[in-house]
C-alpha positions in Angstrom: 114.3 103.4 81.2 111.7 104.5 83.7 109.6 102.0 85.6 106.2 101.4 84.0 103.4 103.0 86.0 99.7 102.4 86.4 97.7 104.8 84.4 96.0 107.2 86.8 93.1 107.6 84.4 92.7 103.8 83.8 92.7 102.8 87.4 89.4 102.8 89.3 88.5 102.4 93.0 87.7 98.7 93.4 90.2 97.5 90.9 92.3 94.5 92.1 95.8 93.3 91.3 96.2 89.7 90.1 96.5 87.5 93.3 99.9 85.9 94.1 99.8 82.6 95.9 102.5 80.6 97.6 102.5 77.4 99.7 104.6 78.0 102.8 107.2 75.2 103.3 109.7 74.4 106.0 112.4 75.0 103.4 111.1 78.6 103.0 111.5 79.1 106.7 115.1 77.8 106.7 116.0 79.7 103.6 114.5 82.9 105.0 116.3 82.4 108.3 119.6 82.2 106.4 118.9 85.2 104.3 117.6 87.4 107.1 119.8 86.2 110.0 116.6 85.5 112.0 117.4 82.2 113.6 114.7 82.2 116.3 114.2 78.5 116.9 110.4 79.0 116.7 110.8 79.3 113.0 112.9 76.1 112.4 113.1 73.9 115.5 110.1 71.7 115.9 111.1 70.4 119.3 111.7 73.9 120.7 108.4 75.2 119.2 106.4 72.4 120.7 108.2 72.9 124.1 107.0 76.5 124.0 103.4 75.3 123.6 103.1 75.8 119.8 101.8 73.1 117.5 104.7 73.5 115.1 107.2 76.0 113.8 105.7 79.1 112.2 106.6 81.5 109.5 108.6 84.7 109.8 106.3 87.7 109.7 108.7 89.5 107.4 108.6 86.6 105.0 104.8 87.1 104.7 105.2 90.8 104.4 107.7 90.2 101.5 105.3 87.9 99.7 102.6 90.6 99.9 105.1 93.3 98.9 105.9 91.3 95.8 102.3 91.2 94.8 102.1 95.0 95.3 105.2 95.8 93.2 104.2 93.3 90.5 101.1 95.5 90.1 102.5 99.0 90.6 106.2 98.6 89.7 109.0 98.5 92.2 110.1 102.1 91.8 106.5 103.4 92.2 105.8 102.1 95.7 106.0 105.1 98.0 104.5 103.7 101.2 103.9 100.2 102.6 102.6 99.6 106.1 101.2 96.4 107.6 100.3 94.7 110.8 100.7 91.0 111.4 97.3 89.5 112.5 98.0 85.8 112.7 100.9 83.3 112.5 101.6 81.4 109.3 102.2 77.7 109.3 104.0 75.4 107.0 101.5 73.8 104.5 99.3 76.9 104.3 98.7 78.5 100.9 99.0 82.2 101.3 97.3 84.5 98.8 97.5 88.2 98.3 94.8 90.7 97.8 95.6 94.2 96.5 92.6 96.5 96.1 92.6 100.1 94.9 90.8 102.2 97.6 91.5 105.7 96.3 93.0 108.0 93.7 94.4 111.4 94.6 96.8 114.1 93.6 99.2 115.5 96.2 101.9 118.1 95.3 101.6 117.4 91.6 102.0 113.6 92.1 99.2 111.2 91.1 98.8 108.6 93.8 96.9 105.3 94.1 95.9 104.1 97.6 95.7 100.4 98.1 94.3 98.1 100.8 96.5 94.9 101.0 96.1 91.6 102.7 97.6 88.1 102.8 95.3 85.3 103.7 95.5 81.5 103.9 93.4 79.0 102.0 90.7 79.3 104.7 90.4 83.1 104.3 92.2 83.8 107.6 94.0 87.1 107.1 97.6 86.8 108.3 98.9 90.3 107.2 96.8 93.4 106.6 97.8 96.8 105.6 97.9 99.6 103.1 100.2 101.0 100.4 100.5 104.0 98.2 101.9 104.1 94.7 102.7 106.7 92.1 100.7 106.5 88.9 101.4 108.0 85.5 
């Protein structure tokens, strides 16, 4: 069965995907370290993080990118995401609630494919953008 696609005719510039929110926990950091193999002590060792001048351990950038990626694929379908590019703008900290924003910024046809352009961000509860980027998805 084919992956459901957004309807090109029904999507409009300015449309937004439902936001996805997640409170970042220290358990998330440890679980992600185990899954990714990224055991940088800045992500799990409070003493080492403070010795380096940080207030606490901080989240893996790729964990944040993954949260935002899930919000995108929940909206467009996993098999329909053709491009996903981000930059990490600020560190994430345990206790922050991170919320996605996925906004349609364009519609176009390219080589017979109907494409939807998206602006994507992940911000904390204070509106500080932690991850910002863009994505492109196939539409039906």
